[in-house]
C-alpha positions as CSV (number, residue, x, y, z in Angstrom):
1,X,-26.2,-56.6,38.7
2,X,-23.0,-55.1,39.7
3,X,-20.9,-57.2,37.3
4,X,-21.5,-57.1,33.6
5,X,-25.3,-59.0,32.7
6,X,-24.7,-62.4,31.4
7,X,-26.6,-61.5,28.3
8,X,-24.4,-59.0,27.3
9,X,-21.5,-61.0,26.7
10,X,-21.1,-61.9,23.7
11,X,-21.7,-59.0,22.7
12,X,-18.1,-57.9,24.5
13,X,-16.7,-60.8,23.2
14,X,-13.6,-60.5,20.6
15,X,-14.5,-59.1,17.0
16,X,-12.9,-62.1,15.4
17,X,-15.9,-64.3,16.6
18,X,-18.1,-62.8,14.4
19,X,-18.2,-64.1,10.9
20,X,-15.9,-63.1,8.2
21,X,-13.3,-61.2,11.0
22,X,-9.6,-62.4,11.2
23,X,-6.9,-61.1,13.5
24,X,-6.2,-58.7,11.0
25,X,-9.4,-57.4,10.1
26,X,-10.1,-56.9,14.2
27,X,-6.8,-54.8,14.3
28,X,-7.9,-52.7,10.7
29,X,-11.7,-52.1,12.8
30,X,-9.5,-50.9,15.8
31,X,-8.6,-47.6,13.3
32,X,-12.6,-47.1,13.1
33,X,-13.1,-47.4,16.8
34,X,-14.5,-50.7,16.8
35,X,-13.2,-53.0,18.8
36,X,-16.5,-55.3,20.1
37,X,-19.4,-56.8,18.6
38,X,-21.2,-54.1,20.5
39,X,-19.1,-51.0,18.6
40,X,-20.4,-52.5,15.2
41,X,-24.1,-52.8,16.7
42,X,-24.1,-49.0,17.3
43,X,-22.6,-47.8,13.7
44,X,-25.1,-47.4,11.4
45,X,-25.1,-46.8,8.2
46,X,-24.9,-43.6,6.6
47,X,-26.3,-43.6,3.2
48,X,-27.7,-46.1,0.9
49,X,-27.6,-47.7,-2.9
50,X,-30.9,-48.2,-5.1
51,X,-30.3,-51.9,-5.4
52,X,-34.1,-52.6,-6.9
53,X,-33.9,-53.9,-10.9
54,X,-34.8,-51.8,-13.8
55,X,-35.8,-53.0,-17.4
56,X,-32.6,-51.4,-19.4
57,X,-29.4,-49.3,-18.0
58,X,-31.1,-46.6,-20.5
59,X,-33.2,-45.7,-18.0
60,X,-30.5,-43.4,-16.4
61,X,-29.5,-40.6,-15.2
62,X,-25.4,-41.6,-15.2
63,X,-23.3,-42.4,-13.7
64,X,-25.4,-43.9,-11.4
65,X,-25.9,-47.5,-9.3
66,X,-28.1,-49.4,-11.3
67,X,-29.2,-53.6,-10.9
68,X,-30.1,-54.8,-14.3
69,X,-31.3,-58.5,-16.2
70,X,-28.3,-59.3,-19.2
71,X,-27.5,-61.7,-21.4
72,X,-23.8,-62.3,-21.9
73,X,-22.7,-61.6,-25.8
74,X,-18.7,-62.5,-25.1
75,X,-16.0,-62.1,-23.9
76,X,-12.8,-60.0,-24.8
77,X,-9.4,-60.6,-22.8
78,X,-6.8,-57.7,-22.5
79,X,-5.3,-56.8,-26.1
80,X,-2.0,-56.0,-24.3
81,X,-0.1,-55.6,-20.8
82,X,-1.9,-53.3,-18.2
83,X,-4.9,-53.5,-20.5
84,X,-8.3,-54.2,-19.3
85,X,-10.9,-57.3,-19.4
86,X,-14.0,-56.7,-20.7
87,X,-17.4,-59.0,-21.3
88,X,-19.8,-57.3,-23.3
89,X,-23.7,-58.2,-22.4
90,X,-26.8,-57.2,-23.1
91,X,-30.2,-55.9,-21.4
92,X,-33.7,-55.4,-23.3
93,X,-32.6,-52.4,-24.8
94,X,-28.7,-51.9,-25.1
95,X,-25.0,-53.5,-25.2
96,X,-23.0,-53.1,-21.4
97,X,-19.1,-53.8,-21.4
98,X,-18.1,-54.9,-17.6
99,X,-14.6,-53.7,-17.5
100,X,-12.1,-55.9,-15.3
101,X,-8.7,-54.6,-14.2
102,X,-6.0,-57.1,-12.9
103,X,-8.8,-60.1,-13.7
104,X,-8.0,-63.9,-14.1
105,X,-9.7,-65.0,-17.5
106,X,-10.7,-68.5,-15.8
107,X,-13.1,-67.1,-13.0
108,X,-14.8,-64.6,-15.2
109,X,-15.7,-67.3,-18.0
110,X,-17.2,-69.3,-14.7
111,X,-19.0,-66.0,-13.3
112,X,-20.4,-65.0,-16.9
113,X,-20.6,-68.0,-19.3
114,X,-21.7,-67.2,-22.9
115,X,-25.5,-67.2,-23.7
116,X,-26.7,-67.2,-20.1
117,X,-28.7,-64.8,-18.5
118,X,-26.9,-62.9,-15.0
119,X,-28.5,-60.3,-12.7
120,X,-25.2,-57.4,-12.6
121,X,-25.3,-54.7,-10.2
122,X,-22.8,-51.4,-10.5
123,X,-22.3,-48.2,-10.9
124,X,-23.0,-47.5,-14.8
125,X,-21.1,-44.3,-16.7
126,X,-21.3,-43.5,-20.2
127,X,-17.7,-43.8,-22.2
128,X,-17.7,-42.4,-25.1
129,X,-21.9,-42.9,-26.0
130,X,-21.4,-47.1,-24.8
131,X,-22.5,-48.0,-21.7
132,X,-19.8,-49.2,-19.0
133,X,-19.9,-51.0,-15.5
134,X,-16.1,-51.1,-14.2
135,X,-15.9,-53.8,-11.4
136,X,-19.7,-55.2,-10.9
137,X,-20.5,-55.3,-7.1
138,X,-22.7,-58.1,-7.8
139,X,-22.8,-60.6,-10.8
140,X,-25.6,-63.4,-9.3
141,X,-27.8,-65.9,-11.3
142,X,-31.5,-65.1,-11.7
143,X,-32.0,-67.7,-9.0
144,X,-29.6,-65.8,-6.5
145,X,-31.4,-62.9,-7.7
146,X,-33.4,-62.4,-4.2
147,X,-30.3,-62.0,-2.1
148,X,-29.9,-58.3,-3.3
149,X,-32.7,-56.6,-1.6
150,X,-34.0,-53.6,-2.4
151,X,-32.1,-50.8,-1.1
152,X,-28.5,-51.8,0.3
153,X,-27.2,-50.0,3.6
154,X,-23.9,-48.3,3.0
155,X,-21.7,-48.0,6.4
156,X,-19.0,-46.1,7.1
157,X,-15.6,-47.5,6.1
158,X,-11.8,-47.6,6.6
159,X,-8.9,-48.5,4.2
160,X,-8.9,-52.3,4.5
161,X,-11.8,-53.2,5.2
162,X,-14.7,-53.7,2.2
163,X,-18.8,-53.4,2.8
164,X,-19.1,-57.1,2.3
165,X,-17.0,-57.8,5.2
166,X,-18.9,-54.6,7.3
167,X,-22.2,-56.3,6.6
168,X,-21.5,-59.7,7.1
169,X,-20.0,-58.8,11.1
170,X,-22.5,-56.2,11.5
171,X,-25.2,-59.1,10.9
172,X,-23.2,-61.5,13.2
173,X,-23.4,-59.1,15.8
174,X,-26.7,-57.9,15.5
175,X,-28.0,-61.9,16.0
176,X,-26.3,-61.5,19.8
177,X,-28.5,-58.3,21.0
178,X,-30.0,-59.9,23.5
179,X,-34.4,-59.0,24.2
180,X,-34.0,-55.9,27.0
181,X,-36.6,-55.2,29.3
182,X,-37.5,-51.3,28.8
183,X,-35.3,-48.4,30.0
184,X,-36.7,-45.5,28.7
185,X,-40.3,-43.8,30.3
186,X,-42.7,-45.6,28.8
187,X,-45.1,-43.0,29.0
188,X,-42.6,-41.1,26.3
189,X,-41.9,-44.2,24.3
190,X,-45.9,-44.3,23.6
191,X,-46.2,-40.8,23.0
192,X,-43.3,-40.8,20.4
193,X,-44.3,-43.8,18.8
194,X,-40.8,-45.2,19.0
195,X,-40.0,-49.8,18.6
196,X,-38.4,-51.1,21.2
197,X,-34.9,-51.6,21.6
198,X,-34.0,-54.1,19.6
199,X,-36.7,-53.4,16.9
200,X,-35.0,-50.1,16.6
201,X,-31.6,-51.3,15.5
202,X,-33.0,-54.0,13.3
203,X,-35.4,-51.2,11.4
204,X,-31.5,-48.6,11.4
205,X,-29.8,-51.7,10.1
206,X,-31.9,-51.9,7.2
207,X,-32.9,-49.3,5.4
208,X,-35.7,-49.6,2.8
209,X,-34.9,-46.0,1.4
210,X,-32.6,-42.9,1.7
211,X,-35.6,-41.1,4.0
212,X,-34.9,-43.7,6.5
213,X,-31.4,-42.9,7.0
214,X,-32.3,-39.6,8.5
215,X,-32.2,-38.8,12.1
216,X,-35.6,-37.7,12.9
217,X,-36.6,-41.7,12.3
218,X,-38.6,-42.7,14.9
219,X,-35.9,-46.1,15.0
220,X,-32.7,-43.8,14.7
221,X,-34.5,-41.2,17.2
222,X,-34.9,-43.8,19.9
223,X,-31.7,-44.9,19.6
224,X,-30.2,-41.1,19.7
225,X,-32.3,-40.7,23.3
226,X,-30.8,-44.2,24.7
227,X,-27.4,-43.0,24.3
228,X,-28.1,-39.6,25.7
229,X,-30.3,-41.5,28.5
230,X,-27.0,-43.3,29.6
231,X,-25.1,-40.5,29.6
232,X,-27.3,-38.1,31.8
233,X,-27.7,-41.4,34.1
234,X,-24.7,-41.0,34.6
235,X,-24.0,-37.4,35.1
236,X,-27.2,-37.5,37.2
237,X,-25.8,-40.4,39.7
238,X,-22.2,-39.0,39.7
239,X,-24.2,-35.4,40.9
240,X,-26.4,-37.9,43.7
241,X,-23.2,-40.0,44.4
242,X,-21.3,-36.1,45.2
243,X,-24.7,-34.5,46.9
244,X,-24.4,-38.1,49.5
245,X,-21.3,-37.5,50.7
246,X,-21.9,-34.7,53.6
247,X,-20.6,-31.5,52.4
248,X,-18.6,-28.9,54.8
249,X,-20.5,-26.5,56.3
250,X,-18.9,-23.1,55.3
251,X,-21.0,-20.7,56.8
252,X,-20.0,-16.9,56.9
253,X,-19.9,-14.4,59.3
254,X,-19.5,-11.1,56.7
255,X,-16.7,-9.7,58.8
256,X,-14.2,-10.7,56.0
257,X,-16.8,-9.9,52.9
258,X,-18.6,-6.9,53.9
259,X,-15.0,-4.5,54.2
260,X,-14.5,-5.3,50.0
261,X,-18.1,-5.0,48.6
262,X,-18.2,-1.8,50.9
263,X,-14.4,-0.3,49.3
264,X,-16.0,-1.1,46.0
265,X,-16.3,1.9,43.7
266,X,-19.6,0.4,42.4
267,X,-22.7,-1.9,43.3
268,X,-22.6,-5.3,41.9
269,X,-24.4,-5.7,39.3
270,X,-28.4,-7.7,40.0
271,X,-26.9,-11.0,38.6
272,X,-23.5,-10.9,40.6
273,X,-25.7,-10.3,43.8
274,X,-28.4,-13.3,43.0
275,X,-25.4,-15.3,42.1
276,X,-23.5,-14.5,45.2
277,X,-26.6,-15.5,47.2
278,X,-26.9,-18.9,45.4
279,X,-23.0,-19.8,46.2
280,X,-23.7,-18.4,49.7
281,X,-26.8,-20.9,50.3
282,X,-24.3,-23.9,48.3
283,X,-21.5,-23.2,51.0
284,X,-23.7,-23.1,54.2
285,X,-26.2,-26.2,53.1
286,X,-24.9,-29.8,53.8
287,X,-24.3,-31.0,50.1
288,X,-20.6,-30.0,48.4
289,X,-21.2,-27.3,46.1
290,X,-20.6,-28.1,42.0
291,X,-21.7,-25.4,40.5
292,X,-20.8,-24.2,36.8
293,X,-20.5,-19.6,36.9
294,X,-20.9,-19.3,32.8
295,X,-20.0,-15.5,32.6
296,X,-20.0,-13.5,29.4
297,X,-16.5,-11.6,28.5
298,X,-16.4,-8.6,31.9
299,X,-19.5,-9.7,33.2
300,X,-17.8,-9.8,36.3
301,X,-16.8,-13.5,37.6
302,X,-13.7,-12.6,39.4
303,X,-15.6,-10.3,42.1
304,X,-17.7,-13.5,42.5
305,X,-15.1,-15.8,42.9
306,X,-13.4,-13.4,45.5
307,X,-16.6,-13.4,47.6
308,X,-16.9,-17.1,47.7
309,X,-13.1,-18.2,48.4
310,X,-13.6,-15.0,51.5
311,X,-17.0,-17.1,52.6
312,X,-14.4,-20.0,52.6
313,X,-11.8,-18.1,54.6
314,X,-14.5,-16.6,57.3
315,X,-15.4,-20.3,58.0
316,X,-11.5,-20.7,59.2
317,X,-11.2,-22.9,55.9
318,X,-8.3,-22.3,52.8
319,X,-9.7,-21.2,48.8
320,X,-7.7,-22.0,45.6
321,X,-8.3,-20.8,42.5
322,X,-6.6,-22.6,39.2
323,X,-6.4,-20.7,35.8
324,X,-5.1,-22.0,32.6
325,X,-1.8,-19.8,32.3
326,X,0.5,-18.4,34.3
327,X,-0.3,-14.8,32.9
328,X,-4.2,-15.0,33.5
329,X,-2.6,-16.5,37.3
330,X,-0.6,-13.6,38.1
331,X,-3.3,-11.5,36.9
332,X,-5.9,-13.0,39.2
333,X,-3.8,-12.8,41.6
334,X,-3.2,-8.4,41.1
335,X,-6.8,-8.0,40.9
336,X,-7.6,-10.1,44.5
337,X,-4.6,-9.3,46.4
338,X,-5.3,-5.5,47.2
339,X,-9.0,-6.0,48.0
340,X,-8.1,-9.5,50.0
341,X,-5.4,-7.4,52.5
342,X,-7.9,-5.0,53.0
343,X,-9.7,-7.6,54.6
344,X,-6.3,-8.8,56.0
345,X,-6.5,-12.0,54.0
346,X,-3.4,-13.6,52.6
347,X,-3.1,-14.7,48.8
348,X,0.0,-16.3,47.8
349,X,0.9,-17.2,43.6
350,X,2.0,-21.1,42.9
351,X,3.1,-21.6,39.4
352,X,5.6,-23.8,37.5
353,X,8.0,-21.1,38.2
354,X,8.0,-21.4,41.7
355,X,11.6,-23.3,42.3
356,X,13.6,-24.1,44.9
357,X,14.2,-22.8,48.3
358,X,11.0,-20.2,47.5
359,X,9.1,-23.2,46.7
360,X,9.2,-24.5,49.5
361,X,8.4,-21.8,51.7
362,X,5.1,-21.5,50.3
363,X,4.3,-25.1,50.4
364,X,5.2,-24.9,54.1
365,X,2.9,-21.8,54.6
366,X,0.1,-23.5,52.6
367,X,0.5,-26.5,54.7
368,X,0.7,-24.6,58.1
369,X,-2.1,-22.4,57.3
370,X,-1.0,-19.2,56.6
371,X,-1.5,-18.5,53.4
372,X,-5.8,-18.1,53.2
373,X,-6.2,-18.3,49.1
374,X,-4.0,-19.8,46.9
375,X,-3.6,-19.0,43.0
376,X,-1.9,-20.8,40.7
377,X,-1.7,-23.1,37.4
378,X,-2.4,-26.8,37.6
379,X,0.6,-26.6,39.6
380,X,-1.9,-26.1,42.3
381,X,-2.8,-30.0,42.4
382,X,0.5,-31.9,42.2
383,X,1.1,-34.3,44.7
384,X,3.7,-32.3,47.2
385,X,1.1,-29.6,47.5
386,X,-0.5,-30.3,51.0
387,X,-3.5,-27.2,52.1
388,X,-4.2,-26.7,56.0
389,X,-7.6,-27.4,55.4
390,X,-9.0,-26.5,52.1
391,X,-12.6,-25.9,51.6
392,X,-13.1,-24.6,47.9
393,X,-12.0,-24.7,44.5
394,X,-12.5,-22.2,41.7
395,X,-11.3,-23.5,38.4
396,X,-10.9,-20.9,35.8
397,X,-11.9,-20.8,32.2
398,X,-11.5,-24.5,32.4
399,X,-13.7,-25.7,29.7
400,X,-11.3,-27.9,29.2
401,X,-11.7,-30.2,32.2
402,X,-13.9,-33.2,31.8
403,X,-16.6,-34.5,34.5
404,X,-13.8,-37.4,35.8
405,X,-10.9,-34.4,36.7
406,X,-13.6,-32.6,38.3
407,X,-14.5,-35.8,40.5
408,X,-10.5,-35.9,40.9
409,X,-10.5,-32.8,42.5
410,X,-12.3,-33.5,45.5
411,X,-8.9,-35.4,47.2
412,X,-7.2,-32.5,48.1
413,X,-8.9,-32.1,51.2
414,X,-12.0,-33.1,52.9
415,X,-15.4,-32.3,50.8
416,X,-14.0,-29.8,49.0
417,X,-16.4,-27.5,47.2
418,X,-16.2,-26.5,43.9
419,X,-16.6,-23.8,41.4
420,X,-15.8,-23.6,37.6
421,X,-16.2,-20.7,35.7
422,X,-15.8,-20.0,32.0
423,X,-16.3,-17.0,29.9
424,X,-17.0,-19.0,27.0
425,X,-20.7,-18.8,26.9
426,X,-22.0,-22.6,26.4
427,X,-25.1,-23.2,24.3
428,X,-27.7,-24.9,26.3
429,X,-27.1,-28.1,24.8
430,X,-24.0,-28.4,25.3
431,X,-24.0,-27.2,28.7
432,X,-26.1,-30.4,29.7
433,X,-23.3,-32.6,28.0
434,X,-20.6,-31.2,29.6
435,X,-21.6,-29.9,32.3
436,X,-25.3,-32.3,33.6
437,X,-23.9,-33.0,36.7
438,X,-23.4,-29.5,37.6
439,X,-25.8,-26.7,39.5
440,X,-25.6,-23.4,36.7
441,X,-25.8,-20.1,37.6
442,X,-25.2,-17.3,34.5
443,X,-24.1,-14.1,35.1
444,X,-25.6,-12.4,31.9
445,X,-25.4,-8.8,32.5
446,X,-22.3,-6.2,32.3
447,X,-21.3,-4.3,35.3
448,X,-22.2,-0.2,35.3
449,X,-18.7,1.6,33.4
450,X,-18.5,-0.7,31.1
451,X,-18.9,0.8,27.4
452,X,-20.1,-0.8,24.2
453,X,-17.7,-2.1,22.1
454,X,-17.9,-0.3,18.3
455,X,-17.2,-3.4,15.6
456,X,-16.0,-2.5,12.1
457,X,-14.7,-4.8,9.5
458,X,-11.9,-2.8,7.0
459,X,-10.2,-4.6,4.2
460,X,-6.2,-5.3,4.4
461,X,-6.1,-3.0,1.2
462,X,-6.3,0.1,4.2
463,X,-3.6,-1.2,6.5
464,X,-2.0,2.0,6.0
465,X,-4.5,4.2,6.7
466,X,-5.8,2.3,9.4
467,X,-2.3,2.6,11.2
468,X,-2.1,6.4,10.2
469,X,-5.9,6.1,12.4
470,X,-3.8,4.1,15.2
471,X,-1.3,6.8,15.6
472,X,-3.1,9.6,16.3
473,X,-5.3,7.5,18.7
474,X,-1.9,6.8,21.1
475,X,-1.1,10.4,20.5
476,X,-4.1,10.7,22.3
477,X,-3.2,8.9,25.4
478,X,-5.2,5.7,24.1
479,X,-3.7,1.9,24.0
480,X,-4.1,-0.3,21.7
481,X,-4.2,-4.0,21.2
482,X,-2.4,-5.8,17.4
483,X,-3.7,-9.4,17.4
484,X,-2.0,-11.4,14.5
485,X,-3.2,-13.8,12.6
486,X,-3.5,-17.4,13.4
487,X,-1.7,-18.9,10.3
488,X,-3.0,-22.4,9.6
489,X,-1.9,-24.1,12.7
490,X,1.5,-23.8,13.0
491,X,2.3,-21.8,15.9
492,X,5.9,-20.9,14.4
493,X,4.3,-19.2,11.3
494,X,1.9,-17.2,13.6
495,X,4.8,-16.2,15.2
496,X,6.4,-15.2,12.0
497,X,3.7,-13.1,11.6
498,X,3.5,-11.7,15.2
499,X,7.4,-10.7,15.1
500,X,7.2,-9.1,11.3
501,X,4.3,-6.9,12.6
502,X,5.9,-5.8,15.6
503,X,9.2,-5.1,13.6
504,X,7.1,-2.9,11.3
505,X,4.7,-1.0,13.9
506,X,8.0,-0.4,16.1
507,X,9.7,1.6,13.0
508,X,7.0,3.4,12.3
509,X,6.3,4.4,16.2
510,X,9.6,3.9,17.9
511,X,11.1,1.4,20.6
512,X,9.6,2.6,23.4
513,X,5.7,2.9,22.1
514,X,5.2,-0.9,21.3
515,X,5.5,-4.5,23.4
516,X,5.3,-7.9,22.2
517,X,3.8,-11.0,23.4
518,X,3.9,-14.4,22.2
519,X,3.6,-18.0,24.0
520,X,7.2,-18.7,22.8
521,X,8.5,-16.3,24.7
522,X,10.2,-17.0,28.6
523,X,7.7,-16.1,30.9
524,X,9.4,-13.2,32.4
525,X,10.0,-11.7,29.5
526,X,6.0,-11.9,28.7
527,X,5.1,-10.8,31.9
528,X,7.8,-7.8,31.7
529,X,5.8,-7.2,28.4
530,X,2.4,-7.4,29.8
531,X,3.5,-5.5,33.2
532,X,5.2,-2.1,31.0
533,X,1.4,-2.3,28.9
534,X,-0.5,-2.4,32.0
535,X,1.4,0.7,33.5
536,X,0.6,2.5,30.3
537,X,4.6,2.6,29.2
538,X,3.9,0.8,26.0
539,X,0.8,2.2,23.9
540,X,0.7,-0.4,21.6
541,X,0.6,-4.5,22.1
542,X,1.6,-6.9,19.7
543,X,0.1,-10.2,20.0
544,X,-0.6,-13.9,19.3
545,X,-3.7,-15.4,20.8
546,X,-2.1,-15.8,24.3
547,X,-4.1,-12.8,25.5
548,X,-7.4,-13.6,24.8
549,X,-8.2,-14.9,27.9
550,X,-8.8,-12.9,31.3
551,X,-6.4,-9.7,30.6
552,X,-7.3,-6.5,31.8
553,X,-6.4,-3.9,30.8
554,X,-9.1,-0.9,31.7
555,X,-6.9,1.9,29.1
556,X,-7.0,-0.2,26.2
557,X,-10.0,1.1,23.9
558,X,-8.8,-0.3,20.3
559,X,-8.1,-4.1,19.8
560,X,-7.1,-4.6,16.2
561,X,-7.4,-8.5,14.8
562,X,-5.5,-9.1,11.6
563,X,-6.7,-11.8,9.6
564,X,-10.1,-12.1,11.4
565,X,-11.6,-14.3,9.0
566,X,-9.3,-16.9,10.1
567,X,-10.8,-17.1,13.6
568,X,-13.3,-19.1,15.0
569,X,-16.4,-17.0,16.6
570,X,-15.7,-17.9,20.3
571,X,-12.3,-16.7,20.0
572,X,-13.5,-13.4,17.9
573,X,-15.8,-12.5,20.7
574,X,-13.3,-13.0,23.7
575,X,-10.6,-10.7,21.8
576,X,-13.1,-8.5,21.6
577,X,-13.4,-8.5,25.6
578,X,-10.1,-7.0,25.7
579,X,-11.6,-3.9,25.3
580,X,-14.5,-1.4,26.6
581,X,-13.3,-2.6,30.3
582,X,-12.7,1.5,31.6
583,X,-14.4,4.7,30.5
584,X,-13.3,5.3,27.0
585,X,-15.3,4.4,24.2
586,X,-13.6,1.3,22.4
587,X,-13.4,-0.3,19.3
588,X,-13.1,-3.5,17.6
589,X,-11.4,-3.5,13.9
590,X,-11.8,-7.4,12.2
591,X,-9.0,-6.9,9.3
592,X,-9.6,-9.7,6.2
593,X,-8.0,-10.3,3.0
594,X,-10.7,-10.0,0.5
595,X,-12.6,-12.2,-1.0
596,X,-14.1,-13.6,1.9
597,X,-15.6,-17.3,2.1
598,X,-19.5,-17.4,3.0
599,X,-19.0,-18.5,5.9
600,X,-16.1,-16.2,7.0
601,X,-18.5,-13.5,5.8
602,X,-21.1,-14.7,8.2
603,X,-19.1,-14.5,11.2
604,X,-17.5,-10.9,11.1
605,X,-20.8,-9.4,9.9
606,X,-22.6,-11.2,13.4
607,X,-19.8,-10.3,14.8
608,X,-20.6,-6.7,14.1
609,X,-24.4,-7.0,14.6
610,X,-24.0,-8.5,18.3
611,X,-21.8,-8.5,21.7
612,X,-24.5,-11.0,23.4
613,X,-21.7,-14.3,24.1
614,X,-24.8,-16.8,23.8
615,X,-26.4,-15.7,20.6
616,X,-22.7,-16.1,19.5
617,X,-21.6,-19.4,20.5
618,X,-25.1,-20.9,19.7
619,X,-24.2,-19.5,15.9
620,X,-20.5,-20.6,16.6
621,X,-21.9,-24.1,17.3
622,X,-24.7,-24.4,14.0
623,X,-21.9,-23.2,12.2
624,X,-18.6,-25.5,13.6
625,X,-20.2,-28.6,15.4
626,X,-19.5,-29.4,19.2
627,X,-16.2,-30.7,18.7
628,X,-14.6,-27.9,17.2
629,X,-16.4,-25.6,19.7
630,X,-14.7,-27.3,23.0
631,X,-11.4,-28.8,21.5
632,X,-12.8,-32.2,21.3
633,X,-9.4,-33.6,22.6
634,X,-9.9,-32.1,25.8
635,X,-13.1,-31.3,26.2
636,X,-13.9,-34.5,28.6
637,X,-17.5,-35.0,25.6
638,X,-18.2,-37.9,25.4
639,X,-18.1,-39.4,21.9
640,X,-21.7,-40.5,20.6
641,X,-22.4,-42.9,17.9
642,X,-25.7,-42.4,17.1
643,X,-26.8,-39.4,18.9
644,X,-25.9,-35.4,17.8
645,X,-26.0,-33.3,20.8
646,X,-25.9,-30.3,18.9
647,X,-29.1,-30.6,16.8
648,X,-30.8,-33.1,19.0
649,X,-30.8,-30.9,21.9
650,X,-34.4,-31.4,22.5
651,X,-33.7,-34.8,23.0
652,X,-30.9,-34.3,25.6
653,X,-32.7,-31.7,27.7
654,X,-35.6,-34.7,27.9
655,X,-32.9,-37.5,28.6
656,X,-31.9,-35.1,31.6
657,X,-35.0,-34.7,33.2
658,X,-35.8,-38.1,32.9
659,X,-32.8,-39.5,34.5
660,X,-33.0,-37.0,37.3
661,X,-36.6,-38.1,37.9
662,X,-36.0,-41.2,37.6
663,X,-33.2,-41.4,40.3
664,X,-35.2,-39.3,42.9
665,X,-37.7,-42.3,42.6
666,X,-34.8,-45.5,42.9
667,X,-31.7,-44.0,43.4
668,X,-30.2,-47.7,43.7
669,X,-31.4,-48.6,40.5
670,X,-33.3,-51.5,42.0
671,X,-37.0,-51.3,40.8
672,X,-37.3,-53.3,37.3
673,X,-36.6,-50.1,35.1
674,X,-33.8,-49.3,37.7
675,X,-32.5,-53.3,36.2
676,X,-32.6,-52.1,32.9
677,X,-31.2,-48.8,32.5
678,X,-28.3,-50.8,34.5
679,X,-28.6,-52.7,31.4
680,X,-28.3,-49.8,29.5
681,X,-25.5,-48.6,31.3
682,X,-23.1,-51.4,30.4
683,X,-24.5,-51.7,26.9
684,X,-23.4,-48.3,26.4
685,X,-20.0,-48.5,28.0
686,X,-21.2,-46.2,31.2
687,X,-20.7,-48.8,34.0
688,X,-18.4,-46.7,35.8
689,X,-21.5,-45.1,37.2
690,X,-22.8,-48.2,38.2
691,X,-20.1,-48.3,40.7
692,X,-21.0,-44.8,42.1
693,X,-24.1,-46.6,43.2
694,X,-22.2,-49.3,45.4
695,X,-19.8,-46.9,46.5
696,X,-22.1,-44.8,48.4
């Protein structure tokens, strides 16, 4: 089954083939990310309306939706332009006024004939003590009453689509769901008492009460699991596909690594030694390495990356290290070059700034193999960059790199090994979603000589006092960062804030003492300002969040974050990680403008309590949700329609172990359950993975 199974064609037909959907409605549906009947099947109701009839609307509460049999008393046409048309009706205990704007009298007289009984359903509110129902949702004859049902599902909508249109289209789409074989592990299905896929869909679309709309019902849990299983099967197939391809055996000799480790003024931590051993084993093994290295701020990832790259060079290959910004790339260069050159290894840098002859010379040296390790921004992946023999790619801080990009990366060399590093501790549930195809290493110890950072909260009202304090610390030879607030999401406003603060602090401490760095500066100016700060020429660096990742100035021991309440936890944690890198006692001051909102207060207090990045990231996920945490637009995070990876982390872990274990038994998905899994991959739009099986 390499093409889409015939049974699924009706679910992938045009939306216009559904009842009540014309061309214009189909275009409107597209705004909801609904392009096929299949998408409607996976769009579940998010709330519901109780439509069971009551004797009288007096039972309340007001306002609420009620369904009640009534007798039509009289019609009251509008008394002036723009006035509503009213119809008075009576239930067993009281009179209700039905209110219609822009109504046609003839239509309402045939819908609500005087003296007849009708079942009306809609939102009842009190107006001057009188019950009113503006524009009833339903007006039915007693014979039609059964069509109402007791509990009506309500779907998420977009402007231009009504509940009626939606329900009609969904009903049509559900009729096209074929009988499918079971793709989940049968033992799991019986242990969880899950219905079959088709039953689960039918149940989820016909809730009988509000309780049936929660994620914990067997039907919804089952559908969420199916979605997670499809995703994890894709990742497991990508992993298996990569492992089937012969890797490049990079066996080091130790002659480059040993002098570097011997020259270090400290012994690597136990965690660093463990991870270096894992990477050494990966590189020497027959499969390509595809490893994620997670390390909290300041856990020493750069040393691990350097050792990995030196191992590649020892084995006769080249290595590349890619950083997200030019500042970081140049900083990596200055950290790596002295150590590498002591071992006789040539390191160079390539960024967007390299032009003309200079760039041409670097590219020629790279292709000839004269540059052993190349550091750079994503410029290193441009088409004209050719390596002599690339064996290892290290990607730093690229939590913005999805599975597809990682697969593309290998194109720069035969069987390139990949090490992805992040200083953003990723909660386990999200690591499974984003990096489920990778092996994971964690650096959970700080190197010796790092001092804990004391974190304090201070109200912006104490600004002058704080500036005095800062002046005394600078006189004692200490260096400080002053990070300016994120003003809304506007780059220009944040900039103004930084420039204002810079002018004031410069007026206070003098021209020579204060530097400024922000994202809009020409790169050369930015680098020069950073260089002066690193050299200790300026004592205070005012910055926007460009200094968030990786900047390393061991002498800087004070971090002031102004407007701290506007930052997310992960960002505050990253910024705080810029200090505490030397032996001096370090402080991080979170300046806020009172009164603090509840969430902001929770965030700042948590920062004061802990320096554990994993604890912080779990809390951040809880407060903000996955999309915000990774920046959904760039995250390579799949969009789930039913599953919620952060709240259903347990289901995600089950899906991962199920997918990996099953692929060991049936790597080509040829058994009956394997065929069923292929059906699931087609159904959830993960069919790219099927091609991985056939590519081999």
